[in-house]
N, C-alpha and C positions, 0 to 999 in steps of 0.2 A: 504493500500500500504506500509506503514512503517513497518508492521509486516513481509513483504517479503524482507526487506532490509538485505543483508548479512553482519553481524556484523564484519566478518573478514576483510572486506574492510577497516574498521577503523584501524585495526592493521597494515595492509600493507600500508595504507596512512600515518600513524604515522612513520613507518619505513622509507618510502621514503622521507618524509619531513625532518626527522632528518639527513638522509644520504646526501641528495642533498643540504639542506640549511646550514648544518654545516659540510663541508668536513673536514676529518681528525679526527672527533670525534670518540672516542672509546666506544664500547658498554660495556666495562668493567669499565667505569668511575663510581665511587661510587655515587649513588644518595642519599642514606640514610644509616646511621649506627645505628643499634639498639643494645643497651647493653643487654646482656642476664643474667639470674640469675646465670649461671655457671661462670660468669666472662669474658666469651668470647664476642666478638663483631660480630654481624651479619651484614655484608656489603651487601647491596642490590644495584646491578648495574642497569644502565639504561636498559640493555638487559633483566635482570631478571624481572624488573618491566613490560616491554612490554610483556614478555612471560606470566607473571601472569595475566595481563589484558586480554590476548588472551584466557587463560584458563577460565576466567570468561565469555568471549564471547562464548566459547564452551559450557558452561553450558546452557546459554540461547538459543543457537542454538539447543541443544538437546531437550530442552523444546518445542521449536517451531516445531521440527520434530515430536513430539508426537501428534500434532493436525492433524485432518483428514479433514481440510477444503480444498476447491478447490484451494486455493492459495499455498498449501504446495508443489505441483509439481513445480510451478513457483519459490518458495523459494529454492528448491533443485537445480533447473536449475541455478539460480543466484549464489548459493554457488559453483556449479561446474565451472561456468565461472570464478569466482574469483580464484579458485584453479588453473585452467589452465593458467590464466594470470600470477599468481604468479610463477608457474612452469616455464613458458617461461622467466619471468624476472630473476629467479634464474639461468637459464641456459645461458642467453644471456647478462645480465648486470653485469659488474664487481663489482659494489658496493653491489650487492645482494648476493655475494658469501661469506656469513658469517654463523657462527653457529646459530646466532640468527634468521636469515632469514630462514635457513633450519628447525629450530624448529617450526617457525610460519607456514611454509609450511606443515610440518607433522601434526600439529594441524588442519590445514585446511583440509588435507586429511582425518583425522579422522572424521571431521564434515561432509564431503561429503559422505564418506562410511557409517557412522552412520545414517545420514539423509535418504539416499536411503534405507538402510536396515530396518529402523524403518517404513518407508512408505510402503515398500513391505510387511512387516509382518502385518502391520495394515490393508492393503488392503486385504491380504489373510484371515485375521480374519473376515473382513466385509463380504466377499463372501463365507465363509465356510458354508457348509451344514451339519447340525447335523445328525449323523447316529443314528438310533434307534437300541437298542439291538436285536430286532427280525429280523433286516436286515442282521445280521452276521450269517454265517453258521459255 
């Protein structure tokens, strides 16, 4: 059951906890500064960190999409529900109208489209019938 858990739910939950529990917090607040060899400083904001975490989740969601278990359909359905709920939140909730949330939403869309595409392609490959050279005219 845990393998069917949509990981993007964690990203959206973190976003909502930060937004609603710390009103007025800016996603541009620097979380970490990393000195670079060039002498510049790379400032990582809270929004950047959440987007990076979501990209890691996307990687694992793509790996889950490649499995052909019976739970994969349920997993794609849950990912679709998370995307639709996030889209509704983006359109209707004032605190969700940010670039960070829009980026999370786009990553979730890539997860949904990629997951369904991989599943359809895998299913098509499982049911493909090999043609023999003598069958062609």
